[in-house]
C-alpha positions in Angstrom: -46.0 236.0 161.9 -45.1 239.7 162.0 -45.4 242.1 159.1 -41.7 241.9 158.1 -41.9 238.1 158.0 -45.2 238.2 156.2 -43.7 240.4 153.4 -40.7 238.2 153.3 -42.9 235.1 152.9 -45.0 236.8 150.2 -42.0 237.7 148.1 -40.7 234.1 148.4 -44.0 232.8 147.4 -44.3 235.0 144.4 -40.7 234.1 143.3 -41.5 230.4 143.7 -44.7 230.6 141.7 -43.0 232.4 138.8 -40.1 230.0 138.7 -42.4 227.0 138.8 -44.3 228.4 135.8 -41.2 228.8 133.7 -39.5 226.1 131.5 -36.9 224.2 133.4 -34.0 225.6 131.4 -35.1 229.2 131.9 -35.7 228.7 135.6 -32.3 227.1 136.0 -30.7 230.0 134.2 -32.4 232.5 136.5 -31.5 230.6 139.7 -27.9 230.3 138.7 -27.6 234.1 139.0 -28.8 234.2 142.6 -26.7 234.1 145.7 -26.5 230.6 147.2 -28.6 231.6 150.2 -31.3 233.2 148.1 -31.3 230.3 145.7 -31.9 227.8 148.5 -34.7 229.9 150.0 -36.5 230.0 146.7 -36.0 226.3 146.1 -37.4 225.6 149.5 -40.4 227.8 148.7 -41.0 225.9 145.4 -41.1 222.6 147.3 -43.7 224.0 149.8 -46.1 225.0 147.0 -49.2 222.9 147.2 -50.5 224.2 143.9 -50.7 227.3 141.9 -54.0 228.6 140.6 -54.4 230.0 137.1 -55.3 233.4 138.6 -52.1 233.5 140.6 -49.9 232.7 137.6 -51.8 235.2 135.5 -51.4 238.0 138.0 -47.8 237.3 138.9 -46.6 236.9 135.3 -48.3 240.3 134.5 -46.5 241.9 137.4 -43.1 240.8 136.3 -43.4 241.2 132.5 -44.4 244.9 132.6 -43.7 247.7 135.0 -46.7 248.5 137.1 -45.5 251.9 138.2 -45.9 251.1 141.9 -42.6 251.0 143.7 -41.8 248.2 146.2 -42.0 249.7 149.8 -38.6 250.4 151.4 -37.5 247.5 153.6 -39.8 245.0 152.0 -37.9 244.0 148.9 -36.4 240.6 148.7 -33.1 240.1 146.7 -34.2 236.8 145.1 -37.5 238.4 143.9 -35.6 241.4 142.5 -33.1 239.2 140.7 -35.8 237.1 139.2 -37.6 240.3 138.1 -34.4 241.5 136.4 -33.7 238.2 134.7 -37.4 237.8 133.7 -37.2 241.2 132.0 -34.0 240.3 130.2 -35.5 237.1 128.9 -37.9 238.8 126.5 -37.5 241.6 123.9 -38.2 245.1 125.2 -41.7 246.5 124.7 -42.9 250.0 125.2 -46.2 251.0 126.8 -47.6 252.4 123.6 -46.7 249.3 121.7 -46.2 246.3 124.0 -45.3 244.1 121.0 -42.6 246.5 119.8 -40.2 243.6 119.1 -42.2 242.9 116.0 -41.6 246.4 114.5 -38.3 245.6 112.8 -38.8 241.8 112.6 -38.3 240.2 109.2 -41.4 238.9 107.3 -40.0 235.4 107.8 -39.8 235.8 111.6 -43.3 237.3 111.8 -44.7 234.5 109.6 -43.0 231.8 111.8 -44.3 233.5 115.0 -47.9 233.7 113.8 -48.1 230.4 111.9 -49.3 228.3 114.9 -50.7 231.1 117.0 -54.4 231.1 117.9 -56.4 233.7 115.9 -57.7 235.3 119.1 -54.1 236.0 120.3 -53.1 237.4 116.9 -56.2 239.7 117.1 -55.1 241.0 120.5 -51.5 241.6 119.2 -52.6 243.5 116.1 -55.2 245.5 118.0 -52.4 246.7 120.4 -50.1 247.8 117.6 -50.0 251.0 115.5 -52.0 250.3 112.2 -48.9 250.8 110.1 -47.0 248.0 111.9 -50.1 245.8 112.3 -50.7 245.9 108.6 -47.2 244.6 107.8 -47.8 241.8 110.3 -51.1 241.0 108.6 -49.4 240.6 105.3 -47.6 237.4 106.4 -50.7 235.7 107.8 -52.4 233.1 105.6 -55.5 234.5 103.9 -57.9 232.1 105.6 -56.5 232.9 109.0 -56.4 236.6 108.2 -60.1 236.6 107.7 -60.7 234.9 111.0 -58.3 237.4 112.8 -60.1 240.4 111.3 -63.5 239.0 112.5 -62.1 238.4 116.0 -60.7 242.0 116.1 -64.2 243.2 115.5 -65.5 241.1 118.4 -62.8 241.8 120.9 -63.9 242.8 124.4 -61.8 245.3 126.5 -58.3 243.9 126.7 -56.7 244.1 130.2 -53.1 245.0 131.0 -52.7 241.5 132.4 -53.8 239.9 129.1 -51.3 242.1 127.2 -48.5 241.3 129.7 -49.1 237.5 129.5 -49.3 237.4 125.7 -46.3 239.8 125.4 -44.2 237.4 127.6 -45.3 234.2 125.7 -44.7 235.7 122.3 -41.5 237.4 123.4 -40.0 234.2 124.5 -41.0 232.4 121.3 -39.7 235.3 119.2 -36.4 235.3 121.0 -36.0 231.6 120.4 -36.9 231.9 116.7 -34.6 234.8 116.1 -31.7 232.9 117.7 -32.1 229.9 115.4 -29.5 229.4 112.7 -30.6 231.2 109.6 -30.7 230.0 106.0 -28.2 232.2 104.2 -28.8 233.1 100.6 -25.7 231.3 99.4 -26.8 228.1 101.2 -30.3 228.2 99.8 -28.8 228.8 96.3 -26.4 225.9 96.8 -29.3 223.6 97.7 -31.4 224.9 94.8 -28.5 224.1 92.5 -28.6 220.5 93.5 -32.3 220.3 92.8 -31.7 222.1 89.4 -29.7 219.2 88.2 -32.5 216.7 88.8 -35.0 215.8 86.1 -38.3 217.8 86.2 -40.2 214.9 87.8 -37.7 214.6 90.6 -37.5 218.3 91.1 -41.3 218.5 91.5 -41.4 215.6 94.0 -38.5 217.0 96.1 -40.0 220.4 96.3 -43.5 219.0 97.1 -42.0 217.0 100.0 -40.1 220.0 101.3 -43.2 222.1 101.2 -45.0 219.9 103.7 -42.6 220.9 106.5 -40.8 224.1 105.2 -43.2 225.9 102.8 -41.3 229.2 102.8 -38.0 227.4 102.1 -39.6 225.4 99.3 -40.9 228.5 97.7 -37.6 230.3 98.0 -35.7 227.3 96.5 -38.2 227.0 93.6 -37.6 230.6 92.6 -33.8 229.9 92.9 -33.7 227.0 90.5 -31.3 227.3 87.6 -33.3 227.4 84.3 -32.6 228.1 80.6 -33.6 231.7 81.4 -30.3 232.0 83.2 -28.6 232.1 79.8 -29.9 235.6 79.4 -27.8 236.7 82.3 -24.5 235.5 80.9 -21.9 237.9 79.5 -19.9 237.1 76.4 -17.0 235.4 78.3 -19.4 233.2 80.4 -21.4 232.2 77.3 -18.2 231.2 75.4 -17.1 229.1 78.4 -20.5 227.4 78.5 -20.4 226.7 74.8 -17.1 225.0 75.2 -18.3 222.9 78.1 -21.6 221.7 76.7 -21.5 219.0 74.0 -22.6 220.6 70.7 -25.3 217.9 70.1 -27.3 219.2 73.0 -27.8 222.7 71.8 -30.2 222.1 68.9 -32.8 220.1 70.8 -32.5 222.4 73.8 -33.0 225.6 71.8 -35.6 224.4 69.3 -38.6 225.3 71.5 -36.9 228.0 73.6 -37.8 231.6 73.4 -36.4 233.8 70.6 -34.6 235.8 73.2 -32.8 232.8 74.6 -32.0 231.6 71.0 -30.6 235.0 70.1 -28.4 235.1 73.3 -26.7 231.9 72.1 -26.4 232.7 68.4 -25.0 236.2 69.0 -22.0 234.6 70.8 -21.2 231.9 68.1 -18.7 232.2 65.3 -20.1 232.1 61.8 -19.4 228.4 61.1 -20.8 227.0 64.4 -23.8 229.3 64.0 -24.6 227.9 60.5 -24.3 224.3 61.8 -26.6 224.9 64.8 -29.1 226.8 62.6 -29.2 223.9 60.2 -29.6 221.3 63.0 -32.5 223.2 64.5 -34.2 223.5 61.1 -33.9 219.8 60.6 -35.6 219.0 63.9 -39.4 218.7 63.3 -40.9 216.6 66.1 -38.6 216.6 69.2 -38.9 213.8 71.7 -39.7 215.6 75.0 -37.3 213.4 76.8 -34.4 214.3 74.5 -35.3 218.0 74.8 -35.4 217.8 78.6 -32.2 215.8 78.8 -30.4 218.3 76.6 -31.6 221.2 78.7 -30.6 219.4 81.9 -27.1 219.1 80.6 -26.9 222.8 79.8 -28.3 223.7 83.3 -25.9 221.3 85.0 -23.0 223.1 83.1 -24.3 226.4 84.3 -24.3 225.2 87.9 -20.8 223.6 87.5 -19.4 226.8 86.1 -21.0 228.8 89.0 -22.9 231.0 86.5 -26.1 230.8 88.5 -26.6 233.8 90.8 -28.6 234.0 94.0 -32.2 234.9 93.2 -33.7 234.1 96.7 -35.0 236.8 98.9 -34.8 234.7 102.1 -33.5 236.8 104.9 -29.9 236.2 106.0 -29.6 235.5 109.8 
C-alpha cells in the first residue's frame, strides 16, 4: 500500500471511528451532508471496523472537538473526514482556548443547574477549574450544597488536566447543553397558569400536588409554590380591582377570611368599602370568637378562586422564558 493510499485509509478509518462513537441520529445527520461516494466509503469503513479501543476514541474525539493547530498536509485531506470535522464542530457550542466551556458563560441558572444535576463531581471539578473564577463561581451557585462540597474537594485533588480530557468533556457537555437549550421552555405565563390551578385547591391537596411534582421537577415545583395565589395578593389590587372582587365574592365569606388575617390585609379591604358594608363586616368579625379552621380556609379559598377568575393574580415566577 503506497503512502497516498495509506493516508486515504487512515482518514477513512478515523472518520469511521468517530461516526461509530456518535449517537445514531447525529451520525445520520452528518452522513446526510456527504457526497454519495464519500458516504458509501465511510459506511464501508464502518463495517470493516473490528473494534475501537478507548484510546482511539479518546484521541480522535479530541482531535475533532478542538483545533490542534497542525494543518493537514496538502494532498492528504479526505473530503468525508473534512465534512465530518465541520459537522462535528457545528454540533457543539463554540468554545475558546482560554475558556473551553465558554457556552456556559451566558447560560441561565436553570440551564446550568440542569446540566450539572446528574454530572459526576469529578467532571464538574474539571469544568470549573478550566473557567475564569468569576464564571465558575456563578456555576457553583446552582450546584446542590452537598455536591458543591465534593466538587471543591476534587478541585483540590485534581492532577494535571490534558487537552484531550478537556476536549472530550467539552464535547459531551456541549452536546447535552445544546439538547437542553433546545427543549421547549416553561414560560412565565404558563407557569402562572398552572400555579393558578393549584391555588384553587384546598391546602392539603396543594401540598400533596407540589410534593409529587418536586420528586421529578424540583425547580418547577419551587417556582410554582412561589407563584400561588394567596390572600397577600389583595395588597396588590387597585381600587377598581378590589371593588370588582367585593362584588364577586359572597359577603358571608369576608368575615371568617379576614378575622385572622394581617392588619394590612384587613385595612386594604376596609378602605375600599362604603360606610354601611364596612359597619356590617366590622360587626360580623367582632362577633366571631372561635373560628372553625375549615370555615376560615373555605372562605379564603373562595376569595382566592375569585382572584384567579378575575385574572388579578400577576406572574411572580422567576423561571427563565425560553
